[in-house]
Structure formats: structure tokens, C-alpha cells
N, C-alpha and C positions, 0 to 999 in steps of 0.2 A: 869645296872641301868635303861636302857630304858624300860625293860620289867616290872619293878616294879613301875615305875613312874605312878602317877595318880591312885593308888589303894586305896586311902583314908586313908592310914596309916600315922599317925603323925610322924614327924621327931623326933628322940630321941635327936638330937642335937639342942639346942636352938641357937638363934642368939648370936654371939660372942659380948661381951661387949668390948668397946674400953678401952684400958689401957693407952691411950694417954691423956694428960691433955687437957683442952679446948684450942683451937687454939689461938695462940698469935694474929693473925690478927683480929679475932673476938673481942678480948678484947680491942685491940688498936682502932678499929672502934667505939666501945661503948664509950670509953673515949673521942675520938675526937668528936663524935656526941654530947656528953654532954658539953664539954668545948668550942666547936665552933658551936653555934646554927645555923649559916648560912648554914652549911653543909646539913641540912635537905632539902634544896631546890634541891639538886641533886637527891632526891628520889621522885620527883613529876612528874606527867604526863606533866605538863607544861614544865619542863626541857627536858623531852624526845621529846616533839614537837619542842622545841628550837634546840636541837641537830640535829634533822632531817632537819630542815630548814637551819642551818648553813652548814651542809654537802652538801646540795643541792646548796646553794649559792656559796660555795667555790669549788664546783665541785670535791670533794674528793682529793684536792691537798693541800699539806702543804704550808701555807702562808709564812713560813720562809725559806724553802729550795726548794720549787717547786716540791718536790717529790710526785708522785702519791701514795695515801694512799689506798693500796689494801689488807693490812694484817688484820688479825683478832686478837683481843686482846688476849694475851699480846705481839704480834709481834711488833718489833720496827717500822714497817711501818703501824701500825694501826692508825686510826684517833682518835684525842683527841680534844674536843672543849675546848679552852683555854680562860680564862678571860685576856684581855690585862691589865686592872687594876685589880689586884687580888681580888677575892671575899672577902677575909679577910679584905682588905683595904676598900672596899665598906661598909662593916659592921661597921668598926670603924668610918668611915665618916658619917654614918647614911644614906647611899645611897644604901641600900640593894635592892631597886626597880630596880636598874641598873643591878642586877644579870642576868636578862633575856634580857637585852638590846643588840640587834644584833650588834650595832656599837662598843660594848666592847668585842665582841667575835670573835675568829678566829679559823680556823681548822689547827692543826699542827700534826706532827707525834709524836707518843709516845716517840720515841728516842729523838727528839728535846725537847719535854716537860719535860721528866724526867731528862735530862742532863742540857740543857741550861736554860730553864725557871726556874727550881727549884733552880739552882745556882744563878740566878739573884734575885729571891725572897728571898733567904737566905743572900743576901748582897754581893754576888760575882759578878764578871764581866761576867762570863760564861767560 
């Protein structure tokens, strides 16, 4: 194959078309973005600057467990900027301006956020 590469001949094989349906996560994200308008804030440059500031302030350490957050997403020890008062609740209260409020944000591990924080928000105790 190496000797024939770059000879200007078009490939007789076209790009393979996916036989898989549209991914479920993409559909789920579209529905969530439509039904929960506050989520659009996560896609802004302001949110990215806020994340950077919170990571620096909290020194890449989970504020709930004390674990050093050195993992890369989706590792359990990857950093997640968490709203202490959930963003959904801020929206309901009409306090969406607090979405970016540093005093309402903390750095936590993905493992803690996905297990304990989500359980608390869903009405559990953790």
C-alpha cells in the first residue's frame, strides 16, 4: 500500500455510513437544554473563566473529601465545579445571577458529585 499511496488515484471505497442510530446522549442533551434553560450557562466563556477561578481557589482539592483532583474527565478523581445551591433551584427562585457566584461554588471530585451530590439533589440522604 505504501508504494501506491499518493498516486492521485481516487479510492473506490467511499466513506462508510454509520448504521447506528443517533446517539442517545445527544438526544438527551438536546431535550435537557430545551426543558432546562439555565443549562445554557454551562456553554459560555464566562462559565469557563469561573471554572478556572474555582479550580485555582480550591487548589484542585475536593472540598468534601480532601482528595487531590488530578484525574482527567471522566476519571473519578477529576474535578467538577459544583453549585452548593443547585443551579435548578436558583432558576426556580429567580436568582439565576447567582449561577456564577463564587461563594455558591465548590470544587469536588466527579465520584463525590455523581454519587453523593446527585443523591442529595434527588431527595436522598447520600
